[in-house]
N, C-alpha and C positions, 0 to 999 in steps of 0.2 A: 876775929880779925876787928879794929873797930869800924866805926863807921867812918873816920877820917883818914883809915889804913886802906877803906875799900875806896873810897874816893880817890887817891891821888894814887894806887894799883890802877885807879878805872881810868882815869886820864894819860896814865901812863901807857897803858896798851894800846889805849886811841890813836894817841898822838906815833904809834910808829907804825902803825894799820893802813892799812890802803883803804879803812872807811874812813879815812879824814879824811886823806886826799881828794878823794871822790865826792865825800859832802864838801868838801871848801867849794870846790870848780860847782857843784850844786845849789849850795848856799849863792856864791858870786854869784851865778845867773839868777838867781831868785830874786834875790837885791833886785839885781834889777830890774826885773820884771815888776815887783811889787813897789818901785818907782814908776816905772808906767803905767801901773793899774789906778793907782795913789794917782797921780798925774792926769789921767782920763776921766777922777771923779770930782776931784777940785776942776777942774774946767769945764764939767758938768753942771758941778755948782755956781762956779762964777758966771756961767753962761745960760742961764737957766734962771737962777734964783730957788728958790724952794719950794713956792708952789709945783712949779714944771716940772721941776727935777724930781721930783716928789711921783708926777704921773709916768717921767721913764723911768722908774726904779722900779715901779708897779709893773709896768711892762714888760719890764724887763726879770717880774720875779714870776711872771706867768709864761714869759721865752721861753725861760730856762726848766722850767717844767716839762714843757711841752718839748724840749731840747731831749734832757732824760727819757721822757717817752720815745724818740725817733730813735734812742739810739740802743735800746731793745735790751739792755741787761750784758751787752756784748761787753764792755770796758774792759774789767778786773778778769774775769778768763780771757779777752786775750793777752792781757798782759803776762797772767799766767803761763797758759798753753804755749804763747809766743817765746815764753824765756826756755819753758822747758821742753820744748822741739828745736829750738836752736843750741842751745849745750847737746844734742844728741846728736847734731848734722842732720836733722829732717827737717830740709829746708821748703822743701815742696811743700809741705807739711802748713809750713811756716804762713806760708804763701798764698796757697789754696785753701784756710782757713780763714784771712784776711780779706778776699775777693768775696767767701760768703758773707761776711760779716756784713762789709761796704756796701753791698746789694741790697741784703735784709735791712740795714738801717736805710737805706734809701729811699725804699718799698714801706716804711713804716714812717718816716717823714714826711713824706708827700702826703700822706694820708692825715697827718696831723695839721700838717697845712693847712690848709681846705679848713680840717676842721675851726681851727684857729680861727680864721677868716671871719667863717660863718657866725661862727658865736659870741665874735666882737661887741654887736649892739646886747646882746645878750647878759654879754657880763659885766660890760660897761655901764649900763642903766639898769639890770634888775640885782644883779650881787654886790656892787660897790655904790652906786647911785654916781657912778663921775661918765657922764654922755662925753665931757672931752677926751676921755678914755678910749674910743672907738679907734680915731685916727693914729697913735701908736701902736695900738695894737696889732693894726692890718700893716703900716710898714715893716714892724720886728717879725710877723711871722713869715715872713719871704727867707728870713734868714735858718729858721727852722732846719734847714736840710742842710746848708753848706757847714752849719755848725756841728750839725752830728758827726756830718764825714768827717770835720776836723780834727774834731778830740777823739773820733775814731783812731783816725793814723797816727795823735800824738801818742794813744795807750798801746798800738804797736812799737812804736822807736822806744817807748820804755822798756816794752820787753826785750826788746833787741843791746839795750844797756845804753840808748844813744839817749844820755841824762841831756841835754845840754836842749839838745832839738827837739824833743817832750816839753821841757820847763816851758821854753822863750813859745813855742805853740798852745799849750793845755793853758796857760794864765794870759801872756803878755800880747801876742803877734794881735789880735782881734782889736781888743783895749787901743793900741798902739797906733794902729791905720785910724779903726774909729775916730780917734783922739783929734786929729792929724786934719781927716776930712771933717771933721765937726766946727774944729776953728775956723775953716772957710766956712764954709754954708751956715754953721750954727746964727752965727748973726745977722745973716739977713731972711733966715726961713724959721732961728726960732726951734722948736722941741721936730716939728717935721724934716728940719735940716737932719738931728741929730739921730731923729732914728733911721732916716734913709741912709746915712754915714754907715750906721751900722750893722745895718743892710750888705749896704755894697761892700764895705770891708770884711764883712762874714765870707761873703765868697771869694774874693780874693784872699785869704787865710786857710780856704782850701786847698784852694789852688796850690800855694805852696809847701800846703801841709804833704800832697799829696804824692808833689815832684821830690819831698824829701822822701816819705815813703818807696815809692818805684826806685828810685837810685839807689834807695839801701840794696834793695830785691832783686837788679837788676841779672835775670838768667837763673832763679832762682825754680827751674820747674822739673816737673819728672810727676809721680806720681806721689799721692798726698797717701798718709798714713789710714789703714782701712779703720772707720770709724770716726774718720777725726768732727766730721758735722756734727754727728749725733752728740761725741765728747760736747763740745761747743752749746749747740743748742740745751746741753740738761742742764749744764754748768750759771746758761745766761738766764734759765729760767726765776731761779730762785734770786740770782743777780739783781734782776729786773726791779723786783717789789723792795730789797734793798737798795736799789739808787733812786727809786723812787723817794721812801724811804728817809733817807739820805736831802734827797733836795725837800722834801718839807720841812725838816728838821731845822734845815737854812734858812728858808726864803718864806715859814706860812706865816712868822709874826708877821713881815711887811705885808706880807698879804690880808691878813685877819684886823693888823692894823689898819688898811687900805678902806676896809669894810666896816669899821667903830671910829677911824679918827681924821685927820687929813691929808691931803699931799703934804705939807714940810714936815709933819708926825711922818712921815713915812721916809722923806728924804734923810731927818737926821738922824732914825732908826738904822736905814741902811748905811750911811756913810760913816755910824760910829761901828757895825758891823766891818765892812773894809773897814777901817782902820785896824783892828783888834785884830784881824787877822794874820795883819803885823807879825803878830805876839807867836804865828805858827808858821811864821814863813821856815824856821831853820826843821822844822817838821816835816814839811812837804818835802825841804829840800833831798833830808836826812831817807822818807820814806822813798823818793827816786834810785838814793841806791841801793836802798838794802829788800824793797816789795821785789826783784828779782832775783837777789840774792835770796832771801826767803824761800820759795820755790824751788830753789838747787839745792840748797843745804838738807829740804824735807825730804827731794827725791833721794838723797846720797843718803837718809840716813842717819845724818852728822849731827845729830842731837845737840852735841857742847858747840859746836858752833854756831848753830843754831841760838843755843842761850848766849851767848860771848856775843854774836851781832844784837841781839833785842836789847839785852843788858846795857850796852855799852852807845849804842845809839839814843837810848833814853837818854843817860845820864848825858851827854852831850843836848840835847835838846833843852832839857832844863836850864843847864849852865847856859846856854847863848838866851833863851830866852825872858828871862827872869829881869836883866834891868830894863826889856821893851816891856816888858809886863808892867812893872815899878811903878814906868813914866805915864801911861796910860791909864791905870790905876789913881795915881797921886795927884795929875794934872790933866782931868778930862777934860776940864773947860778949855785949858789952854791949848790944848789937840782939837781940839771942834772947830775955834774960832779960827783956824785958817782957812776953814772955806766958808766964812764969815757970818759977822755977831748973828745973827737967824739963825744960828747952827747952833749955837751955846745952850740949848735947851736940851742937847742929845749929853751933857756930859755925863750926869750919872747913865745911862744908858752904857755910853762908851765903857765908862769903870766897871760896872757888871758884867758885862758881856768880855772884857778883857779878864777880867778874873777868872771865867768859864772856860775859857784859852788857853789860859796857862795851865791849870788843872789838866788839860787836850793835852795838849806839851806835853809835858810833861808825866805823862804814865806811856807816851813815847808811840810807835804804828802798829800797835796793839789791835786794834784792825786789819792791817794787812796781812800781818802775822799771823790770826787764823782762816783769812782768805787763801792765803798762799802756802795753808798746809791743809785745805780742803775742809778746811770748815763754814762753810759760804750759807750753808741748812742757821747755822748756831748765830752768825752776823746777822743775818736777817730777820730773825727772828727777836734779838736784840734791837737792832734798829726801828723795825716796826711797832714793838713797843717802843724804845723813846720818840717815833712820832706821832705816837698817838698820845704818848704823855703832853711834848708839846702844843699838839692840838687840842688835847684837856686843858691844860695849866694859859694858853691865850685866850681861850673862851671864857676861862675863870677869874684873869687879869687884869684882859688889856679893855674889856667895859670901866674897869672901875679901878685903873692905876693908868691908861693910857700909854705912851713908850716906854714908860718903865715899867711896866707891868710886861708888855711885848720882852724888852731885855731880858730881866728876870727869870722869865718861862727861856729863853733862851739857854740862861744862865745855869739854871737846873743841868736840865736835860745833857748840856754837852759835858759837863763834869761827871753827871753819873753814867752818862750810859761808856766814858772811856774807863771810868774807873769797874764796873761793871763787867769789859772789856778784860782789863787787866786777870782779875779773878778768877773768868773762864779760860785762860791763857795760862794757870797756872792748874785750874785742876784740872781742864787738857791734852798742855800738851806739856805738865809737870816742871812747868819754868817761871822763874818772876822775873818780869820783865824791867820792874823797876828796881834798880840797884837799892840793896838796902833790907829791902825785905825781909830776904829770906836772914838775914842777921836778925830779924825783928822776931821769926819763927822757930830761930835758934834759942833766943833768948828765954822765949816762953817754951 
């Protein structure tokens, strides 16, 4: 069968499948969430200007790492075990595991909050040589606990296939509320007003997420499955390092640019990476649908359906993402000028990051596929290597090329990590997740 015939067949299969309907809804919600997130970033850029926006984004990068530590690696294990246990009707185990993860995360987050507050002057003055960073760090440290719990509740809802609620809470709720509050307080309080708005919005978002979760699980009482907590901890340990490595891959470039570059460059790089993530919208939407499905199909031993789901989702993501990536690569200067003329210097960075994001999208949800089939350790090792690589590339290129060196490091690691994961999926599961690759093999 030719590749064109394969493409036509895949589109026809997707069109008539449950995957398209669920993905269409998730994509619609994700587009709405992306508008909220981009609107928040646009608001921050316009309200604060490049210098203060750079300080906010630098503090937010540090906060993001702190929140990952506070979540303790429970994210993907909760999705996986929640989906599996719920499909078997073991609702008491789902509820008990959720309580265990939330309590553990709360303890970790409180400890991280104290450390971040105390170490803020040392980081601002010693590491970044930016004394004005102390205040934003301390204001944002208050949001570690609510953000950690909010994101865990979001992942729990994802495990129950509550995709709309998951997407709204995971990505859009906090910046949406924070944007409204910042619009009110930033004109009179500047950077401090934005940081306080973010922390206040984090507490409100956490409360909303908790209400949605407890409404969904009301009445789920009983005796949990024996060994449920040990199973969750065993999976969370390697996942913690994977999550930490992922956040370093995503945020180490702005952080290290903050060491060697200006606040304005940090703002431009952060905004460029946020805009390029638009290319990733369809992948996130599809992944939200297929991740719990991967876990269920793996438990059922249905390799054929697992392969079909992986291939169809990869084809769908590539088709939808292509025109978006094209605009970002061909006209990056115009896109960056939306934030203000002072941000146009980030156009080359935007084009490079968009290339990396498109390759990431075209490979499909290979990382989620490996995690949901019990290969967390492999994903951890690959991600740790990618984190080490991006740190090395940033150290090598940022002092020489500045913002463009940071963007190049992000592009190389984004593309390389997902291509490597695609090859591992083939070796471990016997699946080519990218449609057409098996044709190349047969021709050879």
